[in-house]
N, C-alpha and C positions, 0 to 999 in steps of 0.2 A: 412626174409632166415631160410632155416629148417634145422637140423639132421636129417641126414638117420642112420635107424640103424637095424639090422638084428637079432636077436635073434634066428636064425638057424645057426649062424654060428659057425663052430667050433672051440674049445677054443685050444690055442698055448702058449708058452712061450710068445709069441710078445705081447698077448693079457692080458697078468698075467702079473699084477703091482710088484706081490710079485717072479716072475718069476726066480731071480740070488739065491733068496734063493731055490726055492723048485728042484734043481739037471736037470730042463729042458734043453732040448736045447735054448740058447737064440737067433736062427740063424731061429725062427720060423717066418711062413705066417703070417699078422694080422687078415687076416680072413675078411668076405666081409665089418666087418665095418673099417677095415683098424685103428683099438685099437691099439696102443705101450703103454702098459696099461691105464692109462687115459688122454694120448694124441693122435691125429691124429684125426682120423674120416672125412667124410664128409659134413660141414657144406656149403651151397652153395643156392642160389636160387634156387626154384622146378623147370623154366626152364632149367638147366643146371642136375638135377639128371639124366635126362636119358642119357645125355653125357656122363659122370660119370660112367653109368652103362654098357653106349657098351662099354667106352675106358673099364674096368676091363673085361669081359668078352674076349674081340677079346686080349688082352694083355694075360690072362690066354692060350686063344688057344693055341697064339701064343708061350710061354712061352712051350706049353708040344710039340711043335712043334718041330722032328729035320730037317724041311728043313729050317726051318725061322732061329736057330740055325745056321746052315749050312752057310748060307745069311750071315748072325751076323757077325759071327765068322770071315768067308772070306773078310770082308769089316774092320775088324777089325786088319786085317791081311795084308792085302794086300793094302788098300787105307790107315790107318791111321795106319800105321806104328809098330803095336803090333806084339810080349812082348816087354814093354818098358822096359830101363834096371835098374839093379839095385846097383849105381855105388857108388864102395866105396872113399869119403874122404879122402887119406889120411890125408892133409896136416890140412883141420878144426879139424880133430881127433886128430891129433897131439899136437895140441895149445889147443884144448880143455879138449884133457884126456879122452874121449872115443872113443870108433867106433861109425861112422857117414855111413850111407848109405841112400843113393835118390834114391827113385822110382822116376826116371825121367819119367814123367807125360809132362814133357815141351819140350820134343825133337817128341811127338806123331803129327802129322800134322794137322793145325793150334793152336800149341801151349801150348795145355795146356790139361786135361781130359777130357773137356768137349764135346769132338769129340766122346768118346766113346756112352755115355747115346744117343746123339744127330741124330747115324747112326740107333740104335735101337727104336727111336720114328720114327726116317723115314722111316725106313722099315715098322714101324706096321702100320702108317696112310697111306704111300700104299698100303699094305694089306686090308687097313678096305675102301679103296675109296677117299680117302682126298683128294682133288688135292692145295688144299691149306695151307701150315703152318704158324702160328703165334707164337709168341714168343719175351719172355721177357731181358732184358740184364741190367747187371750192368759195368763190367768192359770191355764189348763187348767179351770176351770171347764167351760164349755160345752166344751171334747173331752169331760172327763169324763162330763157329760150324754151326749152324743153316743153316745160308746160304751160307754153305760148302754143307752142305747133299741134302739143297734143291737142288739147282746147279746140283748135282749128281746125281740124282732124279727126275729132271725134275717138279720140285714142283714150286709153286711160296710164294713167301716166304716175311715178313713183321713182325718187328721186333719192339718189342718197347725199349723205353731206356728214363730213364730221363732228360731233360733237363741237370743237371749240366752235368751228365758222357758223354753226347755227344760233350759238349767243353772241358771235361780233358782227354778227351778218343776219343778223331777225329781222331789217324789212325785206331782205331779200326770199325769206322764209314765208314771211307774211302773201309776200307777192307769189310767193308758189299756191298755198295754200289757194287764195283766191281764185287764180286757173284753175283749180279743180284736184291740182297733183295734192299725191299724199311724201311728205317729207319723213323721212326714216333719219334718225339721227347714226351716227356709226360710234361704237363706244369704244371698240376695240382699239392698240395701238398709240399713233399719237391724236386718234381723235381728230384725224385734217384729211386733208387728200386724198393722201395711199392710201387710208382705211373706206373710206366713201368709194373710193373703185376699188376695192375688195369685195367690199358688201355688194354691189350692182353684177361683179361678174361672179359671184356666187348666185345672187339670186336669177343670172340670166339661165346657170347651168343650170338647175333644178326647171325654171319656166322654159325652157330654152323652143318649145313646141308654139306657146301662142308671141311669146314676148322678143323685140325686138331689142338690143342696149344700143344705145345713143352716144355716144365715146366722145367728150365736149372738144378731146386736141387731137395732135395729129399724134398723139400714143397709141399703145396698145397692141394687140397683134393684127400683122398682116389678115383684111387690106386696111387695116384703120388710118394707116397713116396718109397712107398715099390720100386714100377716099377724100378724108378731111379737107386735105392742102388742095386736092383741085374741087371740093365746095365752098371753099372760103378765098381760094386764086383767083375772085371776080376782085375783090380788096385792089392786089395788084395789078390786072387788067384795067380794073377802072385809072388809078393814078397812073398808067404809063400814057394811056388816051389820052386824059385830062393835063398832062403835064406838054406833051406832044402841043394839044389848040392851045396850049395858056401858052408855053415859050420856045416850040420848036422844038428841042431838045430834053433828052434824059435828062433827067439829076444826078447829081455826084455822089450824095450818099441817101441811103434810106436806112432807117432806125425803126426796129419796133424790140418793145421791152417781150421779155420770153418766159414763161412761167413753162408748162409742155410744148407750148409754140406756135397755137394756132394761128393767130392775128400774124405773131410772125414769117409763118413758112405762104402765108396767104397774099403777103405784102411779096415776100423774097422774090418765090417761085416764077414768077414771070419774067423776073427781072437776072437770074441766073443767067443766063447766057450775055447779057450785057455786061461785056467786061471791066468799061470805064465805069460803071455803078460803084461802089462800094456800099458793102452790106455789112451792117452789126447788128451786133442782136445784143442785149442787155439783160442781165441774170439779177435778179434779187442776193442783193450782200447782207442783209438784215443786219448785223453788228460788226459786221467786218467778214471776209474773207479770212480764215485762220485755222487753225488748228482744232477749237473746240465746235467746229461746224455750227456756229449760228448766222447761218445763209441758208441761201439755197438755190446757189451758182455753181449745178450737177460740173459746165462743164471746169468751169475756172477752177474748182476744189473735188472735182467728183472724177471717178473711174469707171472705164467700162464694167458691165455688170448685165443682169438680165431683171426684167421688174414688168410686170401685169403684160406677158405677151413680148418683148419684144427686147432684144439687145441694144444700150445706148448707156449712153453716161448718167454713174449714178452717184448719189449720197451713201457712204459706206465705210464700214470698222475693213481691219484688216485681218478680219475671218467671215468678209463677205456680208454683212450683217445691216440692212438696212436704217440710216440712221434718221433721224426727228432733225429737217430740216427747219429754219427760223426764219419770215419774213414781215415785218409790220402789214404785207399785204396781204388774202387769203387766195388771191389768185394767180399769186408766184408761191404759196405754199406746197412745193412735190417736190422732192426729193431725187424727182430725173428729168429729161428733157428729152423732146420727140428723135427720134433715129435719125431720120435727114439733117437736122439741126448737126448732132452728132459728123452723119457724115464731112456734110459743109465745113465741120469745124477742121475735122482731120484732114482736108483735103487744101484747105487756106483758100477757099472762096470766099465764107462770111465770117466775120470777127467777133468774136464775143467776150463781152468784159460786165464786169457788176458794177452796181452801185447800191450804197448804204440804203438802209431804212433813215436816216439825217439826210440825206444828200435827195432821196427821195419827196419830201415833207419840204425841204426847200422848191423842189420845181412845183411842189404843188399849188405851195402859196406864190409863186411868181406868175402863173397859168392863172391863178385867178383874177390877178391884181392888177396885170397887165396885160390879157385878151378875151377878160371875161370869159373863160371857160373855166368848169371845175373840173377836173381829172378823176378819174379811179386812179387809185394810185400805183395798176399797173402801169401806164403809158407815162404815171409821173416818174416812176424809172428812167423812161425812154428821153424823156425830155429832161432830165437831171444829165443825163452823159453828155444830150446836146450842147447845154450850160460849159459841159466843160472840156469842150473839144473847141467849141466855137473858137476862142481867142487866139488859134492857131491855124485858122484857116481862114482862104482870102473873104473877101466881101461877096465877093459873086457868086462865091459857092452857096449852091444850091441841095437843100437838107426836105426833105419829104418824111416826115413821122409819122406813124400809125397813132391816130387818137383811139386807141381800141374799143375804149366804155369810159361812159360819165362817173360824177364823183358819188351821186343819192350817195351810194351802196356806203362808203365808204367815210360821210361826214362826223359820224359820232366818234370814230377810229381815230381818224385824224384829229378831233378836236380833245382826245383825251391827249394823244401824243401832245400837244399844243401848250397842254393845261386849261384850255377852258371851262366852264364851267356848265353843263347842259340844263342843267337842273330839274327840273320837271319832266325835261323831255330823252334824259340818258335814261 
């Protein structure tokens, strides 16, 4: 494995680990090295270097092309259903003593924020002449979104999914197959998202000529972290505009759950230069952040290392071996985090905390009972943190939380955890 470096890359705030103190924008381009401070980069086998460079060149050309933006925006509006609403939760707000607004990514076509990024990458694949798409998925939402876009654009689709996740997310597996995708279980390692990524990367290396690898989060080798962020930034752009229209001001705090971190980065990025806005990312604390590593809180309980093509915070042992994380949420079950999040953590622009399975389940139930919104387990973690901090905030404190997905996929998992007998439906 090699790291590709380019000494000619122009510096930007995002390549300066001290960027938060320089007065420069934090919304910079990481340049051709893909660096966010000391994180990110391009750590891949030599056989993949040309593919990553081809992708970067194609993305930069597309992102500067008004025609590409017109097509992308048209699909976001006419197919995905954007803009997603910004819903004020009056019952929860009254109960918790702060004002809570949800960015309703759960109302997008396919039921999560994942469709935003996938439509962009599928269009890019088409532009590059790639006829086959491979993807990894954990909870299945990225896989469903990828299968959906591939069906729309007439592309072959293979989705890799850990065998453990195939069992606990059977509904999404069937949805992907209905959409014409082939779902291939990852049978190695922990048989979860990490291993699905490994299998997808192997497929890409083998079939790079006609295959496009559609990564679902802000991780992986450059240019994926910045590219996925740019496709997802529509979340924060809309939220900012909606807030100004409704309230004439910015929120006090924005909060999102984090696995790899795409929904969070999508919300956070347009607010990075707004220093009055507190930014909080919520990791999966599993059974608690402790030495047993029964969690997936990479920033809270991990340390820097290299995985899946980039340097970031990872769950690993003293010998650098990647550890199996744990979370009730398949979408947060990843032993790493996107490198831009690692950088924001290191410079102090964003705060990262963890929430346990028990706390997330409590929030799940509260959202259902008080707002009639069944959340996915991922945003349930974010809501649990809102519940935790609300008693310490003023009543007019305004929070935007990203409701990044709906809970259909998690019903069986939640029912089992809460001791509900599903009978013939289980």
